[in-house]
N, CA, C and O atoms as a GROMACS GRO file, in nm:
protein
  420
    1MET      N    1   1.938   1.622  -1.823
    1MET     CA    2   1.885   1.541  -1.711
    1MET      C    3   1.779   1.444  -1.746
    1MET      O    4   1.702   1.470  -1.838
    2THR      N    5   1.767   1.301  -1.658
    2THR     CA    6   1.649   1.215  -1.704
    2THR      C    7   1.567   1.222  -1.568
    2THR      O    8   1.609   1.244  -1.454
    3THR      N    9   1.458   1.201  -1.606
    3THR     CA   10   1.363   1.218  -1.527
    3THR      C   11   1.360   1.069  -1.436
    3THR      O   12   1.378   0.961  -1.493
    4SER      N   13   1.336   1.078  -1.297
    4SER     CA   14   1.312   0.947  -1.239
    4SER      C   15   1.200   0.874  -1.255
    4SER      O   16   1.106   0.946  -1.285
    5ARG      N   17   1.171   0.758  -1.246
    5ARG     CA   18   1.010   0.710  -1.218
    5ARG      C   19   0.927   0.784  -1.105
    5ARG      O   20   0.813   0.831  -1.113
    6LEU      N   21   1.008   0.781  -1.005
    6LEU     CA   22   0.962   0.852  -0.898
    6LEU      C   23   0.878   1.016  -0.925
    6LEU      O   24   0.763   1.055  -0.903
    7ASP      N   25   0.980   1.072  -0.974
    7ASP     CA   26   0.956   1.217  -1.037
    7ASP      C   27   0.827   1.196  -1.149
    7ASP      O   28   0.739   1.282  -1.155
    8THR      N   29   0.824   1.086  -1.228
    8THR     CA   30   0.710   1.072  -1.330
    8THR      C   31   0.591   1.049  -1.290
    8THR      O   32   0.497   1.092  -1.357
    9PHE      N   33   0.571   0.975  -1.168
    9PHE     CA   34   0.469   0.914  -1.098
    9PHE      C   35   0.414   1.010  -1.026
    9PHE      O   36   0.291   1.010  -1.013
   10ARG      N   37   0.492   1.108  -0.965
   10ARG     CA   38   0.460   1.224  -0.894
   10ARG      C   39   0.396   1.335  -0.994
   10ARG      O   40   0.318   1.416  -0.943
   11ALA      N   41   0.418   1.342  -1.105
   11ALA     CA   42   0.365   1.452  -1.208
   11ALA      C   43   0.222   1.347  -1.257
   11ALA      O   44   0.140   1.417  -1.317
   12MET      N   45   0.195   1.256  -1.249
   12MET     CA   46   0.103   1.198  -1.303
   12MET      C   47  -0.002   1.216  -1.194
   12MET      O   48  -0.117   1.253  -1.214
   13VAL      N   49   0.034   1.195  -1.116
   13VAL     CA   50  -0.052   1.217  -0.944
   13VAL      C   51  -0.109   1.360  -0.960
   13VAL      O   52  -0.230   1.383  -0.951
   14VAL      N   53  -0.018   1.452  -0.986
   14VAL     CA   54  -0.040   1.600  -0.968
   14VAL      C   55  -0.163   1.622  -1.075
   14VAL      O   56  -0.273   1.666  -1.043
   15LYS      N   57  -0.122   1.581  -1.219
   15LYS     CA   58  -0.189   1.571  -1.310
   15LYS      C   59  -0.335   1.524  -1.293
   15LYS      O   60  -0.431   1.597  -1.318
   16SER      N   61  -0.346   1.396  -1.249
   16SER     CA   62  -0.465   1.323  -1.241
   16SER      C   63  -0.488   1.282  -1.100
   16SER      O   64  -0.492   1.160  -1.081
   17PRO      N   65  -0.506   1.366  -0.986
   17PRO     CA   66  -0.540   1.291  -0.864
   17PRO      C   67  -0.593   1.178  -0.839
   17PRO      O   68  -0.543   1.114  -0.747
   18THR      N   69  -0.704   1.125  -0.909
   18THR     CA   70  -0.809   1.057  -0.908
   18THR      C   71  -0.758   0.914  -0.969
   18THR      O   72  -0.815   0.807  -0.949
   19ASN      N   73  -0.647   0.930  -1.043
   19ASN     CA   74  -0.589   0.806  -1.110
   19ASN      C   75  -0.524   0.726  -0.999
   19ASN      O   76  -0.421   0.757  -0.939
   20ALA      N   77  -0.623   0.585  -0.974
   20ALA     CA   78  -0.576   0.509  -0.868
   20ALA      C   79  -0.440   0.434  -0.912
   20ALA      O   80  -0.353   0.400  -0.831
   21LEU      N   81  -0.433   0.414  -1.040
   21LEU     CA   82  -0.303   0.340  -1.086
   21LEU      C   83  -0.185   0.412  -1.080
   21LEU      O   84  -0.080   0.349  -1.069
   22ALA      N   85  -0.185   0.550  -1.087
   22ALA     CA   86  -0.070   0.645  -1.074
   22ALA      C   87  -0.053   0.671  -0.930
   22ALA      O   88   0.051   0.726  -0.893
   23ARG      N   89  -0.144   0.637  -0.844
   23ARG     CA   90  -0.112   0.656  -0.691
   23ARG      C   91  -0.040   0.538  -0.657
   23ARG      O   92   0.074   0.546  -0.611
   24PHE      N   93  -0.110   0.406  -0.680
   24PHE     CA   94  -0.021   0.294  -0.653
   24PHE      C   95   0.119   0.292  -0.727
   24PHE      O   96   0.206   0.231  -0.666
   25GLY      N   97   0.150   0.343  -0.834
   25GLY     CA   98   0.269   0.345  -0.918
   25GLY      C   99   0.358   0.416  -0.838
   25GLY      O  100   0.472   0.372  -0.823
   26LEU      N  101   0.320   0.530  -0.777
   26LEU     CA  102   0.385   0.642  -0.697
   26LEU      C  103   0.424   0.574  -0.585
   26LEU      O  104   0.543   0.583  -0.554
   27ALA      N  105   0.344   0.499  -0.509
   27ALA     CA  106   0.363   0.448  -0.369
   27ALA      C  107   0.468   0.305  -0.374
   27ALA      O  108   0.533   0.258  -0.280
   28ASN      N  109   0.458   0.258  -0.514
   28ASN     CA  110   0.572   0.156  -0.523
   28ASN      C  111   0.697   0.211  -0.511
   28ASN      O  112   0.788   0.184  -0.432
   29GLU      N  113   0.690   0.303  -0.612
   29GLU     CA  114   0.847   0.400  -0.636
   29GLU      C  115   0.906   0.418  -0.507
   29GLU      O  116   1.020   0.381  -0.482
   30ALA      N  117   0.809   0.491  -0.400
   30ALA     CA  118   0.844   0.556  -0.292
   30ALA      C  119   0.880   0.437  -0.223
   30ALA      O  120   0.988   0.445  -0.165
   31ILE      N  121   0.820   0.332  -0.215
   31ILE     CA  122   0.866   0.203  -0.157
   31ILE      C  123   1.008   0.140  -0.158
   31ILE      O  124   1.080   0.096  -0.068
   32LYS      N  125   1.025   0.153  -0.312
   32LYS     CA  126   1.150   0.110  -0.333
   32LYS      C  127   1.259   0.225  -0.287
   32LYS      O  128   1.376   0.187  -0.287
   33GLU      N  129   1.241   0.326  -0.259
   33GLU     CA  130   1.347   0.458  -0.237
   33GLU      C  131   1.338   0.485  -0.089
   33GLU      O  132   1.403   0.578  -0.042
   34GLY      N  133   1.243   0.392   0.007
   34GLY     CA  134   1.223   0.409   0.141
   34GLY      C  135   1.168   0.521   0.212
   34GLY      O  136   1.188   0.553   0.330
   35LEU      N  137   1.086   0.582   0.114
   35LEU     CA  138   1.029   0.687   0.144
   35LEU      C  139   0.874   0.668   0.186
   35LEU      O  140   0.781   0.696   0.110
   36TRP      N  141   0.856   0.609   0.339
   36TRP     CA  142   0.754   0.537   0.395
   36TRP      C  143   0.642   0.639   0.383
   36TRP      O  144   0.545   0.630   0.307
   37ALA      N  145   0.668   0.737   0.466
   37ALA     CA  146   0.544   0.850   0.459
   37ALA      C  147   0.474   0.888   0.346
   37ALA      O  148   0.352   0.907   0.344
   38GLU      N  149   0.568   0.902   0.229
   38GLU     CA  150   0.495   0.944   0.091
   38GLU      C  151   0.418   0.828   0.041
   38GLU      O  152   0.310   0.840  -0.017
   39ALA      N  153   0.496   0.677   0.076
   39ALA     CA  154   0.439   0.573   0.009
   39ALA      C  155   0.290   0.534   0.076
   39ALA      O  156   0.194   0.491   0.013
   40ALA      N  157   0.296   0.561   0.230
   40ALA     CA  158   0.155   0.547   0.303
   40ALA      C  159   0.081   0.664   0.258
   40ALA      O  160  -0.038   0.633   0.245
   41GLU      N  161   0.103   0.788   0.229
   41GLU     CA  162   0.015   0.873   0.215
   41GLU      C  163  -0.047   0.835   0.034
   41GLU      O  164  -0.164   0.866   0.015
   42GLN      N  165   0.009   0.788  -0.058
   42GLN     CA  166  -0.046   0.737  -0.177
   42GLN      C  167  -0.126   0.627  -0.177
   42GLN      O  168  -0.226   0.615  -0.248
   43LEU      N  169  -0.077   0.527  -0.079
   43LEU     CA  170  -0.148   0.403  -0.070
   43LEU      C  171  -0.302   0.421  -0.028
   43LEU      O  172  -0.399   0.376  -0.089
   44GLU      N  173  -0.301   0.505   0.104
   44GLU     CA  174  -0.428   0.533   0.134
   44GLU      C  175  -0.503   0.606   0.062
   44GLU      O  176  -0.623   0.589   0.081
   45ALA      N  177  -0.462   0.711  -0.045
   45ALA     CA  178  -0.523   0.775  -0.152
   45ALA      C  179  -0.572   0.660  -0.252
   45ALA      O  180  -0.687   0.647  -0.293
   46TYR      N  181  -0.478   0.589  -0.280
   46TYR     CA  182  -0.518   0.455  -0.356
   46TYR      C  183  -0.643   0.393  -0.322
   46TYR      O  184  -0.746   0.388  -0.389
   47LEU      N  185  -0.616   0.344  -0.195
   47LEU     CA  186  -0.729   0.253  -0.138
   47LEU      C  187  -0.886   0.318  -0.106
   47LEU      O  188  -0.986   0.250  -0.080
   48GLU      N  189  -0.879   0.454  -0.115
   48GLU     CA  190  -0.996   0.538  -0.115
   48GLU      C  191  -1.078   0.522  -0.263
   48GLU      O  192  -1.200   0.531  -0.280
   49LEU      N  193  -0.984   0.500  -0.354
   49LEU     CA  194  -1.005   0.520  -0.494
   49LEU      C  195  -1.038   0.385  -0.580
   49LEU      O  196  -1.103   0.379  -0.684
   50TYR      N  197  -0.978   0.285  -0.511
   50TYR     CA  198  -0.972   0.137  -0.579
   50TYR      C  199  -1.047   0.077  -0.511
   50TYR      O  200  -1.081   0.144  -0.413
   51ASP      N  201  -1.101  -0.041  -0.516
   51ASP     CA  202  -1.146  -0.174  -0.430
   51ASP      C  203  -1.023  -0.284  -0.478
   51ASP      O  204  -1.017  -0.368  -0.568
   52ASP      N  205  -0.947  -0.249  -0.393
   52ASP     CA  206  -0.815  -0.351  -0.387
   52ASP      C  207  -0.840  -0.482  -0.344
   52ASP      O  208  -0.929  -0.510  -0.264
   53GLU      N  209  -0.757  -0.572  -0.400
   53GLU     CA  210  -0.762  -0.719  -0.368
   53GLU      C  211  -0.689  -0.783  -0.271
   53GLU      O  212  -0.691  -0.903  -0.243
   54GLY      N  213  -0.615  -0.680  -0.213
   54GLY     CA  214  -0.537  -0.730  -0.078
   54GLY      C  215  -0.400  -0.683  -0.069
   54GLY      O  216  -0.352  -0.646   0.038
   55ASN      N  217  -0.337  -0.682  -0.178
   55ASN     CA  218  -0.221  -0.638  -0.224
   55ASN      C  219  -0.150  -0.508  -0.162
   55ASN      O  220  -0.037  -0.495  -0.114
   56GLY      N  221  -0.272  -0.404  -0.181
   56GLY     CA  222  -0.240  -0.269  -0.149
   56GLY      C  223  -0.240  -0.245  -0.010
   56GLY      O  224  -0.163  -0.162   0.038
   57PHE      N  225  -0.334  -0.325   0.075
   57PHE     CA  226  -0.313  -0.308   0.219
   57PHE      C  227  -0.217  -0.366   0.266
   57PHE      O  228  -0.177  -0.321   0.373
   58GLY      N  229  -0.155  -0.466   0.217
   58GLY     CA  230  -0.037  -0.551   0.281
   58GLY      C  231   0.079  -0.442   0.247
   58GLY      O  232   0.162  -0.426   0.337
   59ARG      N  233   0.096  -0.366   0.131
   59ARG     CA  234   0.206  -0.240   0.114
   59ARG      C  235   0.168  -0.138   0.218
   59ARG      O  236   0.254  -0.089   0.292
   60LEU      N  237   0.067  -0.112   0.223
   60LEU     CA  238   0.040   0.003   0.315
   60LEU      C  239   0.090  -0.033   0.465
   60LEU      O  240   0.159   0.046   0.530
   61ALA      N  241   0.041  -0.189   0.522
   61ALA     CA  242   0.072  -0.214   0.627
   61ALA      C  243   0.251  -0.215   0.662
   61ALA      O  244   0.300  -0.196   0.772
   62GLU      N  245   0.325  -0.243   0.533
   62GLU     CA  246   0.451  -0.256   0.548
   62GLU      C  247   0.486  -0.095   0.556
   62GLU      O  248   0.592  -0.077   0.615
   63ALA      N  249   0.441  -0.009   0.525
   63ALA     CA  250   0.458   0.128   0.523
   63ALA      C  251   0.443   0.177   0.672
   63ALA      O  252   0.534   0.226   0.739
   64TYR      N  253   0.318   0.157   0.711
   64TYR     CA  254   0.289   0.200   0.846
   64TYR      C  255   0.399   0.112   0.952
   64TYR      O  256   0.433   0.171   1.054
   65SER      N  257   0.440   0.004   0.933
   65SER     CA  258   0.523  -0.076   1.018
   65SER      C  259   0.660   0.011   1.007
   65SER      O  260   0.697   0.076   1.104
   66LYS      N  261   0.722   0.010   0.907
   66LYS     CA  262   0.820   0.107   0.862
   66LYS      C  263   0.838   0.260   0.962
   66LYS      O  264   0.942   0.298   1.016
   67LEU      N  265   0.706   0.326   0.964
   67LEU     CA  266   0.709   0.433   1.044
   67LEU      C  267   0.678   0.425   1.191
   67LEU      O  268   0.668   0.524   1.263
   68GLY      N  269   0.662   0.290   1.233
   68GLY     CA  270   0.615   0.271   1.365
   68GLY      C  271   0.492   0.281   1.406
   68GLY      O  272   0.470   0.303   1.525
   69ARG      N  273   0.400   0.267   1.323
   69ARG     CA  274   0.245   0.297   1.328
   69ARG      C  275   0.197   0.134   1.332
   69ARG      O  276   0.131   0.089   1.239
   70THR      N  277   0.229   0.062   1.428
   70THR     CA  278   0.198  -0.091   1.420
   70THR      C  279   0.035  -0.083   1.420
   70THR      O  280  -0.027  -0.140   1.330
   71ASP      N  281  -0.024  -0.022   1.510
   71ASP     CA  282  -0.170  -0.032   1.516
   71ASP      C  283  -0.242  -0.026   1.384
   71ASP      O  284  -0.327  -0.107   1.346
   72ASP      N  285  -0.193   0.092   1.310
   72ASP     CA  286  -0.232   0.107   1.183
   72ASP      C  287  -0.202  -0.010   1.079
   72ASP      O  288  -0.278  -0.034   0.986
   73ALA      N  289  -0.093  -0.074   1.101
   73ALA     CA  290  -0.027  -0.161   1.031
   73ALA      C  291  -0.132  -0.296   1.033
   73ALA      O  292  -0.165  -0.361   0.934
   74ARG      N  293  -0.167  -0.315   1.150
   74ARG     CA  294  -0.266  -0.428   1.200
   74ARG      C  295  -0.405  -0.398   1.119
   74ARG      O  296  -0.465  -0.479   1.047
   75ARG      N  297  -0.435  -0.292   1.141
   75ARG     CA  298  -0.570  -0.275   1.094
   75ARG      C  299  -0.570  -0.299   0.948
   75ARG      O  300  -0.648  -0.373   0.888
   76SER      N  301  -0.447  -0.208   0.884
   76SER     CA  302  -0.440  -0.233   0.719
   76SER      C  303  -0.430  -0.389   0.698
   76SER      O  304  -0.488  -0.419   0.594
   77LEU      N  305  -0.387  -0.478   0.751
   77LEU     CA  306  -0.355  -0.641   0.731
   77LEU      C  307  -0.510  -0.672   0.746
   77LEU      O  308  -0.556  -0.717   0.642
   78GLU      N  309  -0.591  -0.662   0.837
   78GLU     CA  310  -0.717  -0.692   0.874
   78GLU      C  311  -0.773  -0.672   0.756
   78GLU      O  312  -0.804  -0.769   0.686
   79ARG      N  313  -0.792  -0.552   0.717
   79ARG     CA  314  -0.878  -0.508   0.584
   79ARG      C  315  -0.818  -0.575   0.467
   79ARG      O  316  -0.893  -0.589   0.370
   80GLY      N  317  -0.698  -0.620   0.456
   80GLY     CA  318  -0.616  -0.693   0.344
   80GLY      C  319  -0.690  -0.840   0.344
   80GLY      O  320  -0.753  -0.894   0.252
   81VAL      N  321  -0.669  -0.880   0.452
   81VAL     CA  322  -0.715  -1.007   0.476
   81VAL      C  323  -0.875  -1.028   0.430
   81VAL      O  324  -0.906  -1.138   0.383
   82LYS      N  325  -0.973  -0.928   0.442
   82LYS     CA  326  -1.122  -0.946   0.402
   82LYS      C  327  -1.124  -0.919   0.252
   82LYS      O  328  -1.200  -0.979   0.175
   83ALA      N  329  -1.045  -0.836   0.218
   83ALA     CA  330  -1.037  -0.797   0.062
   83ALA      C  331  -0.984  -0.959  -0.005
   83ALA      O  332  -1.042  -1.019  -0.096
   84ALA      N  333  -0.879  -0.998   0.056
   84ALA     CA  334  -0.835  -1.094  -0.039
   84ALA      C  335  -0.948  -1.227  -0.012
   84ALA      O  336  -0.969  -1.296  -0.112
   85GLU      N  337  -1.003  -1.256   0.084
   85GLU     CA  338  -1.096  -1.369   0.082
   85GLU      C  339  -1.228  -1.313   0.010
   85GLU      O  340  -1.310  -1.393  -0.036
   86LYS      N  341  -1.246  -1.190   0.004
   86LYS     CA  342  -1.358  -1.156  -0.080
   86LYS      C  343  -1.333  -1.191  -0.249
   86LYS      O  344  -1.416  -1.256  -0.313
   87TYR      N  345  -1.241  -1.151  -0.292
   87TYR     CA  346  -1.173  -1.175  -0.410
   87TYR      C  347  -1.082  -1.308  -0.435
   87TYR      O  348  -0.993  -1.336  -0.516
   88GLY      N  349  -1.138  -1.372  -0.340
   88GLY     CA  350  -1.099  -1.577  -0.376
   88GLY      C  351  -0.920  -1.566  -0.378
   88GLY      O  352  -0.857  -1.620  -0.469
   89HIS      N  353  -0.856  -1.496  -0.274
   89HIS     CA  354  -0.717  -1.527  -0.299
   89HIS      C  355  -0.665  -1.574  -0.143
   89HIS      O  356  -0.603  -1.505  -0.062
   90PRO      N  357  -0.705  -1.693  -0.132
   90PRO     CA  358  -0.671  -1.773   0.003
   90PRO      C  359  -0.539  -1.731   0.025
   90PRO      O  360  -0.516  -1.668   0.128
   91SER      N  361  -0.456  -1.754  -0.048
   91SER     CA  362  -0.307  -1.764  -0.009
   91SER      C  363  -0.245  -1.622   0.023
   91SER      O  364  -0.142  -1.608   0.088
   92MET      N  365  -0.316  -1.525  -0.028
   92MET     CA  366  -0.264  -1.389   0.008
   92MET      C  367  -0.334  -1.349   0.134
   92MET      O  368  -0.275  -1.261   0.199
   93ALA      N  369  -0.448  -1.395   0.184
   93ALA     CA  370  -0.513  -1.377   0.298
   93ALA      C  371  -0.435  -1.446   0.377
   93ALA      O  372  -0.425  -1.390   0.486
   94SER      N  373  -0.369  -1.552   0.369
   94SER     CA  374  -0.268  -1.633   0.460
   94SER      C  375  -0.160  -1.573   0.475
   94SER      O  376  -0.121  -1.550   0.589
   95GLU      N  377  -0.095  -1.538   0.377
   95GLU     CA  378   0.045  -1.437   0.400
   95GLU      C  379  -0.005  -1.320   0.488
   95GLU      O  380   0.071  -1.297   0.582
   96LEU      N  381  -0.125  -1.230   0.478
   96LEU     CA  382  -0.172  -1.126   0.542
   96LEU      C  383  -0.168  -1.150   0.683
   96LEU      O  384  -0.113  -1.071   0.761
   97ARG      N  385  -0.228  -1.266   0.722
   97ARG     CA  386  -0.257  -1.334   0.850
   97ARG      C  387  -0.116  -1.335   0.933
   97ARG      O  388  -0.080  -1.274   1.034
   98GLN      N  389  -0.047  -1.434   0.843
   98GLN     CA  390   0.103  -1.429   0.887
   98GLN      C  391   0.195  -1.303   0.930
   98GLN      O  392   0.298  -1.306   0.998
   99ARG      N  393   0.140  -1.209   0.880
   99ARG     CA  394   0.210  -1.093   0.911
   99ARG      C  395   0.144  -1.016   1.014
   99ARG      O  396   0.192  -0.914   1.060
  100MET      N  397   0.032  -1.068   1.049
  100MET     CA  398  -0.038  -1.001   1.151
  100MET      C  399   0.023  -1.040   1.278
  100MET      O  400   0.066  -0.968   1.368
  101GLU      N  401   0.017  -1.186   1.265
  101GLU     CA  402   0.098  -1.269   1.373
  101GLU      C  403   0.231  -1.217   1.413
  101GLU      O  404   0.266  -1.197   1.529
  102GLU      N  405   0.302  -1.199   1.306
  102GLU     CA  406   0.456  -1.151   1.332
  102GLU      C  407   0.460  -0.992   1.393
  102GLU      O  408   0.551  -0.948   1.465
  103LEU      N  409   0.336  -0.914   1.346
  103LEU     CA  410   0.317  -0.785   1.451
  103LEU      C  411   0.309  -0.790   1.567
  103LEU      O  412   0.360  -0.708   1.643
  104ALA      N  413   0.227  -0.909   1.608
  104ALA     CA  414   0.177  -0.938   1.758
  104ALA      C  415   0.303  -0.960   1.848
  104ALA      O  416   0.306  -0.922   1.965
  105GLU      N  417   0.403  -1.021   1.788
  105GLU     CA  418   0.542  -1.078   1.856
  105GLU      C  419   0.611  -0.982   1.924
  105GLU      O  420   0.717  -1.011   1.980
   0.00000   0.00000   0.00000
């Protein structure tokens, strides 16, 4: 039996819970599988461990949106805009702002 990427990342997180990149990897695999609650949980942990430049906040907002947590999604996007601006990523900040506008509709 082959081990899935999802299982591989889950094992990495169990072995090293403070490994931010393992948590981000697990979150991305969870997103691919539509496991939104697991993705949100892993992205929350990742963002506590790592000074993200905006992308992680956008992914967390997507997970929150899929879970019907619109207010949390909006807050995540706001944090993502600030991070993207802090790290000099104006196009990412613009994209995240656009997503905030779409949430308001």
